[in-house]
Every structure is written in C-alpha cells, then in structure tokens.
C-alpha positions in Angstrom: -17.9 -6.9 6.8 -19.8 -4.0 5.4 -20.7 -1.0 7.5 -23.1 1.6 6.2 -23.9 4.0 9.0 -21.6 6.8 10.4 -23.3 6.1 13.8 -22.1 2.5 13.9 -20.2 2.1 17.2 -17.0 0.8 15.4 -17.1 3.8 13.1 -17.4 6.2 15.9 -14.5 4.6 17.8 -12.3 4.8 14.7 -13.3 8.4 14.1 -12.4 9.1 17.7 -8.8 8.1 17.0 -8.4 11.4 15.2 -8.3 13.0 18.6 -5.6 12.7 21.3 -8.2 11.7 23.8 -9.5 8.9 21.6 -6.0 7.6 20.9 -5.1 7.6 24.6 -8.3 5.9 25.5 -8.1 3.1 23.0 -4.4 2.8 22.5 -4.6 2.8 18.7 -4.0 5.2 15.9 -4.8 5.7 12.2 -2.5 5.1 9.3 -4.2 6.5 6.2 -3.3 5.9 2.6 -2.1 2.8 0.6 1.6 3.2 1.3 1.2 3.7 5.1 -1.3 0.9 5.3 1.1 -1.4 3.5 4.0 -0.4 5.7 1.9 -1.0 8.8 0.9 -4.4 7.6 4.5 -5.4 6.8 5.9 -4.1 10.1 5.9 -5.8 13.5 3.1 -3.6 14.8 -0.3 -5.1 15.5 -2.8 -4.0 12.9 -6.3 -4.3 14.4 -8.4 -3.4 11.3 -8.1 -2.3 7.7 -10.9 0.0 6.5 -11.7 0.3 2.8 -14.1 2.8 1.2 -16.3 0.9 -1.1 -16.3 3.9 -3.5 -12.4 3.9 -3.8 -10.9 3.5 -7.3 -8.8 0.6 -6.1 -10.2 -2.4 -4.3 -6.9 -3.1 -2.6 -7.0 -6.8 -3.0 -3.3 -7.2 -2.2 -3.5 -5.2 1.0 -6.7 -7.1 2.0 -4.7 -10.3 1.6 -1.9 -8.9 3.7 -4.4 -7.9 6.3 -5.9 -11.4 6.5 -2.5 -13.0 6.7 -1.6 -10.6 9.6 -4.9 -11.4 11.4 -6.5 -8.0 10.9 -10.2 -7.6 10.3 -11.1 -5.9 6.9 -14.1 -3.7 6.9 -15.8 -2.1 3.9 -17.3 1.3 4.7 -19.8 3.4 2.9 -18.4 6.6 1.6 -20.2 8.6 4.3 -18.9 6.3 7.1 -15.4 6.3 5.6 -15.4 10.1 5.4 -16.1 10.4 9.1 -13.0 8.4 9.9 -10.7 9.9 7.2 -8.3 12.7 8.2 -7.3 13.7 4.6 -8.9 16.1 2.1 -8.6 13.7 -0.8 -8.4 10.2 0.7 -7.1 7.1 -1.2 -9.8 5.1 0.4 -7.9 2.9 2.8 -6.9 3.2 6.5 -5.1 0.8 8.9 -6.0 0.9 12.5 -2.7 0.3 14.4 -2.2 -0.7 18.0 0.3 1.4 19.9 3.2 -0.6 21.3 3.2 -1.3 25.0 6.9 -2.0 25.3 8.9 -0.1 28.0 11.8 2.2 27.0 15.0 0.4 26.3 17.3 3.5 26.7 19.6 2.5 23.8 23.1 4.1 23.4 21.9 6.4 20.6 18.5 8.0 21.1 16.5 11.1 20.4 14.4 13.2 22.7 11.9 15.8 21.4 11.4 18.4 24.1 8.4 20.4 23.2 8.5 20.2 19.4 4.9 21.3 18.7 4.6 21.2 14.9 3.3 17.8 13.7 5.3 18.0 10.4 8.5 18.6 12.3 7.8 15.7 14.7 7.0 13.4 11.8 10.1 14.4 9.9 12.3 13.8 12.9 10.8 10.3 13.3 11.4 9.6 9.7 15.0 10.8 10.0 15.6 8.8 13.2 14.4 5.7 11.3 16.8 6.5 8.4 19.8 7.1 10.6 19.7 4.1 12.9 18.2 5.8 16.0 15.8 3.2 17.2 14.1 4.9 20.1 12.5 8.4 20.5 11.2 10.0 23.6 8.5 12.6 23.1 7.8 14.9 26.0 4.3 15.7 27.1 4.6 19.1 25.5 5.6 17.6 22.1 2.9 17.1 19.4 1.3 13.6 19.7 3.6 11.3 17.8 0.5 9.1 16.9 -1.6 11.9 15.4 -2.6 11.4 11.8 -0.5 14.3 10.6 2.6 13.0 12.4 2.1 9.5 11.2 1.8 10.7 7.6 4.9 12.8 7.9 7.0 10.0 9.4 6.5 8.0 6.1 6.4 4.7 8.0 9.0 5.6 10.6 6.3 5.3 13.3 6.0 1.6 12.7 9.7 0.9 13.0 10.7 3.0 16.0 10.2 2.5 19.7 8.3 5.8 20.6 7.6 6.8 24.2 5.6 9.8 25.5 6.9 10.7 28.9 8.7 13.4 30.9 11.9 14.3 29.0 14.0 15.1 32.0 13.0 11.7 33.6 13.9 9.8 30.5 17.3 11.6 30.2 18.1 10.8 33.9 17.4 7.1 33.4 19.3 7.1 30.1 22.3 8.7 31.9 22.3 5.9 34.5 22.5 3.3 31.7 25.2 5.3 29.8 27.3 7.2 32.4 29.9 7.9 29.8 27.4 9.2 27.2 26.8 12.8 26.1 23.5 14.6 26.4 23.5 17.0 23.4 21.3 20.0 22.9 21.4 22.2 19.7 21.6 26.0 20.2 22.5 28.8 17.8 25.2 30.0 20.3 26.4 26.5 21.2 29.9 25.8 22.3 31.0 23.1 19.8 30.2 22.5 16.1 28.1 19.4 15.5 30.8 17.7 13.4 33.3 18.1 16.2 31.3 16.0 18.6 32.6 12.5 19.2 29.6 10.3 18.3 31.6 7.1 18.8 30.4 7.0 22.4 26.7 6.9 23.5 24.7 10.1 22.7 21.3 11.3 23.5 20.3 14.2 21.1 17.7 16.7 22.3 15.7 18.9 19.9 13.7 21.7 21.7 10.6 23.6 20.8 10.5 25.7 17.6 9.9 28.9 19.7 11.7 28.5 23.0 14.3 25.7 22.4 15.0 23.1 25.1 13.2 23.4 28.5 15.1 24.7 31.6 14.8 21.3 33.2 16.5 19.6 30.2 19.1 22.3 29.7 20.5 21.7 33.2 21.2 18.1 32.2 23.0 18.8 29.0 26.7 17.9 28.7 27.3 19.5 25.3 25.7 22.6 23.6 26.1 22.1 19.9 25.7 24.5 17.0 25.4 23.9 13.3 27.9 26.0 11.2 26.1 28.2 8.6 26.4 31.5 6.8 26.0 34.6 8.9 23.0 35.7 6.8 20.9 32.7 8.1 19.5 33.3 11.5 18.5 29.7 12.3 17.2 26.4 11.0 13.8 24.9 11.9 13.7 22.1 14.4 13.3 19.3 11.9 16.2 20.5 9.7 18.5 21.1 12.7 17.7 17.7 14.2 18.2 15.9 10.9 21.7 17.4 10.4 22.8 16.3 13.9 21.3 12.9 13.4 23.1 12.5 10.1 26.4 13.5 11.7 25.9 11.0 14.4 25.1 8.3 11.8 28.1 9.3 9.6 30.6 8.9 12.4 29.2 5.5 13.5 29.0 3.9 10.0 
C-alpha cells in the first residue's frame, strides 16, 4: 500500500511512536534501519508493519518478503511521509513497527535492574550487553530512560527483540525476585563497595542493579542490597560510566557461569 500524505492517520500514529506517550498509548515502537528491521522480523516479536521510503536507494525486497512471511503489512511512504516517522538524520529508508511484549516478568535466576539510568545510549548498551551475556530479563525503573525509545532500540543492536523487558518499580521487582530466589544476591555497584566484582560468587542466583549516572542506586533499592561491589581500577580513574560498569559486572557473572 502506498501512502502519500503526512496527515494520513496511520502516518500520524507511527510518527507518534517517537514519543513516550505515543508508545505507551499504542503499545508499539519503532526499529529503524535495515539491520534492526531484519532482526525484528527474524525475532519472536510481533512486527505490525514495515515502512519503506519510496525514494530509498534499496527497495528491500528480501525484507519485504520476510515481512509478508511474518504477517506484517508493508507500506510504501512518500519521502515526506517517511521523514515525519523517521528518527534519524540520514535514514536508510526502512522502519519496522514492533509490538511491545505483554508477557509478565518471569524473575529468572540471573537478571538486571536499571535503577534510574537516564542516558538512552547507556540503557541501550546495557540491553545489548545483557543479551550477549545470557541475562534474559531486564527491569527498567520508571526513572530509567524508556527502553523502547528509538535511541535505546538502536543502541541495543537488536537486544530489545530478544530480551524480556519490563518497566516497573525497581524495589517492587527486587522484592518479588527475592521471594523467588531467597538464596540469591542483590548486587549494587559502588566506587566504595565492600567486595571486588570478581570475588562475588555468581554460581548462585544474582540480581545486578545499575544506578543512575549522577546519583547511583536509589535509597529504596540500596536498603535491599546484599552486596556492594566495586570494580578494581587504577587510582587515577575516578569512576566508570554506568554502561561500562554494568557491562564489566555482567561479563564477570557470565564468565563464572559458563
């Protein structure tokens, strides 16, 4: 189907998915670019639509075929209509509209909680790292950047489609996780932590918490922590950013378990 006008109701709905309000209202998000569209189509996620700019250099026949096989509608948009939906400066001319999962949290033995991480790049990187290091579920607190925003989805490099991601109160998630894993550790990272990350026993269940870039973990979450972990580094380095610190701890957890 071809759509010319930016004022078309479907185009306006898709453009609204660039906002948190629009994503919350419609339960969908955008995955822009050929690689992300392909990963979305090859994942278990429901892809509602695939949008193609008629002026794009590539006609994306292979991705169109994938979309049809998955039951997604393919729409050709005029350059003006596509531009109103696109969130990138130089678009590749293809966007997948992906339905957010409605599954409830499973509270697996190894999980990650983002407690107020506000930079979309950091959130996306931590989702990507979770996917790489066999952490299947991530809880994002209400204060954390929206994990389904276009910038986070791009930074996750497809991790968004393979993870179970839940936006909810961090302390509530942790309490429920503790009920499921009473022998597990709730681990927060702090520069003045009590134990080095490589000294933690990750053979038993572990919930890793990464706090905000400016203030660290919230007071409500800090009271629930069983281990305060630090990352050894040279004295000249004051700290690591949230994504780097989280990635190191996630890797250490993976290294010990595999």
